[in-house]
C-alpha positions in Angstrom: -0.4 131.7 27.2 -0.3 130.5 23.8 1.7 127.2 24.8 -0.9 126.8 27.0 -3.8 127.3 24.8 -2.0 124.9 22.2 -1.8 122.4 25.0 -5.6 122.5 25.4 -6.8 122.8 21.7 -3.9 121.4 19.4 -5.5 122.4 16.2 -5.7 126.1 17.1 -4.7 128.1 14.3 -5.0 131.6 16.2 -2.7 130.2 18.8 0.0 129.3 16.4 -0.1 132.4 14.7 -0.1 134.4 18.1 2.8 132.1 19.2 4.7 132.7 16.1 4.2 136.5 16.8 5.8 135.9 20.3 8.6 133.8 19.0 9.4 136.6 16.5 9.4 139.3 19.0 11.9 137.3 21.2 14.2 136.8 18.3 13.2 133.2 17.6 12.8 133.4 13.8 12.9 129.9 13.1 10.3 129.3 15.9 8.2 132.0 14.5 8.4 130.6 10.8 7.5 127.1 12.3 4.2 128.5 14.1 3.2 130.6 11.5 3.4 127.9 8.8 1.5 125.5 11.4 -1.3 128.1 11.5 -1.5 128.4 8.0 -1.6 124.4 7.5 -4.6 124.5 9.6 -6.1 127.4 8.3 -4.8 128.1 4.6 -7.2 131.2 4.6 -5.8 133.1 7.5 -4.8 136.6 6.1 -3.2 137.5 9.4 -1.0 134.2 9.6 -0.3 135.1 5.6 0.7 138.8 6.5 2.9 137.8 9.6 4.7 134.9 8.0 5.5 137.5 4.9 6.7 140.0 7.5 9.1 137.4 9.1 10.3 136.3 5.6 11.2 139.9 4.7 12.9 140.3 7.8 15.1 137.4 7.2 15.8 138.6 3.5 13.5 136.0 2.0 11.8 138.5 -0.5 10.3 136.3 -3.0 8.8 134.1 -0.3 7.5 137.1 1.6 5.9 138.7 -1.8 4.2 135.6 -2.4 2.8 135.5 1.3 1.7 139.4 1.1 -0.1 138.5 -2.1 -1.9 135.7 -0.8 -2.9 138.1 2.1 -4.3 140.8 -0.1 -6.0 138.1 -1.8 -7.9 137.0 1.4 -8.0 140.7 2.6 -7.8 142.8 -0.2 -8.4 146.2 2.0 -5.4 145.5 4.2 -3.2 148.4 4.3 -0.3 147.0 6.1 0.0 144.0 4.1 -0.1 146.2 0.8 2.6 148.5 2.5 4.8 145.4 3.0 4.2 144.2 -0.5 5.6 147.4 -1.7 8.3 147.4 0.6 9.6 144.0 -0.5 9.0 145.0 -4.2 11.0 147.8 -3.8 13.8 145.7 -2.3 13.6 143.5 -5.0 13.8 146.5 -7.6 10.1 146.2 -9.0 9.9 149.9 -8.6 6.9 150.5 -10.8 5.0 147.6 -9.1 6.1 149.1 -5.5 4.7 152.5 -6.8 1.3 151.1 -7.5 1.1 149.1 -4.5 2.2 152.3 -2.4 -0.3 154.3 -3.9 -3.1 151.6 -3.0 -2.0 151.5 0.0 -2.3 155.2 0.7 -5.9 155.1 -1.0 -6.8 152.7 1.3 -4.9 154.5 4.8 -4.8 158.1 3.4 -2.6 160.3 5.6 -0.7 157.3 7.3 2.7 158.7 7.6 4.7 155.7 7.1 3.0 154.9 3.5 3.4 158.5 2.8 7.0 158.4 3.8 7.7 155.2 1.6 5.9 156.5 -1.4 7.9 159.8 -0.8 11.1 158.0 -0.9 10.6 156.0 -3.8 9.5 159.0 -6.0 12.6 160.9 -4.9 15.4 158.3 -5.3 14.0 155.9 -7.8 16.7 155.1 -10.5 14.1 155.4 -13.6 13.6 158.9 -14.3 9.9 157.8 -15.4 9.2 157.1 -11.7 10.7 160.1 -10.0 8.6 163.1 -9.1 10.5 165.5 -6.7 7.6 168.1 -6.4 5.2 165.0 -5.3 7.9 163.3 -3.1 8.2 166.7 -1.1 4.7 167.2 -0.9 4.1 163.6 0.5 6.8 164.1 2.8 5.6 167.4 4.1 2.2 165.5 4.6 3.9 162.6 6.7 5.8 165.3 8.7 2.6 166.9 9.6 0.7 163.7 10.5 3.3 162.7 12.9 3.3 165.8 15.3 7.0 165.7 15.5 8.5 169.0 13.7 10.6 168.1 10.7 11.0 164.3 11.8 10.0 163.1 8.2 11.5 165.8 6.5 14.7 165.1 8.0 14.7 161.7 7.0 13.7 162.6 3.6 16.3 164.8 2.9 19.1 163.0 4.1 18.0 160.3 1.9 17.7 162.7 -1.4 21.1 164.1 -0.6 22.4 160.6 -1.6 20.5 160.0 -4.9 23.6 158.4 -6.5 23.5 155.8 -4.0 19.8 154.9 -4.6 19.9 151.6 -5.9 21.9 150.2 -2.8 19.3 151.6 -0.6 16.4 149.5 -1.9 18.4 146.5 -0.7 18.9 147.7 2.7 17.7 146.2 5.8 14.3 144.6 5.1 11.0 146.2 6.7 12.9 149.7 7.5 10.3 151.5 6.0 7.5 150.3 8.2 7.6 152.8 11.1 4.6 151.6 12.7 6.5 149.4 14.9 4.2 146.3 14.5 6.4 143.7 12.3 3.7 141.0 13.0 0.0 141.3 14.2 -1.9 138.7 16.7 -4.8 137.6 15.6 
């Protein structure tokens, strides 16, 4: 569909963005990056394409580039909870936990009660190596709120408790698989 759209309208940023999403979903990361970059070359102020490219780059472990794309997406669309959550994920993976904390808190302010953001913030508060960032009581409360909003008994609490039992390995966890905290299952977004 999107290739046909591009055949009819070659300079279609929306089609390039959506083709990039399709490429990513089919496992063609290089194709996804190529098409998303083309969308941004055509329309540099395209917040969705910035977000999508950031998400693909984060998935590929290109954290610094992903952070730049998420920041640009937020400059264009400051109220984007997904972009703010993924920026926080990238910052946490990079080890910038203080800044990640601020971004998670802002994401939660934008989208109160969203389970993945509640879980991400709870995880950071429970496992951060810096004592100033840790707050076990708030972490447990956030995890309970996330659990209550999923409708699945103890789903988040089981994940949360498994992570907090391994606090001594917390530094390693932040460098684990990119995007693992985004439980919404939407790595990229169509236009």
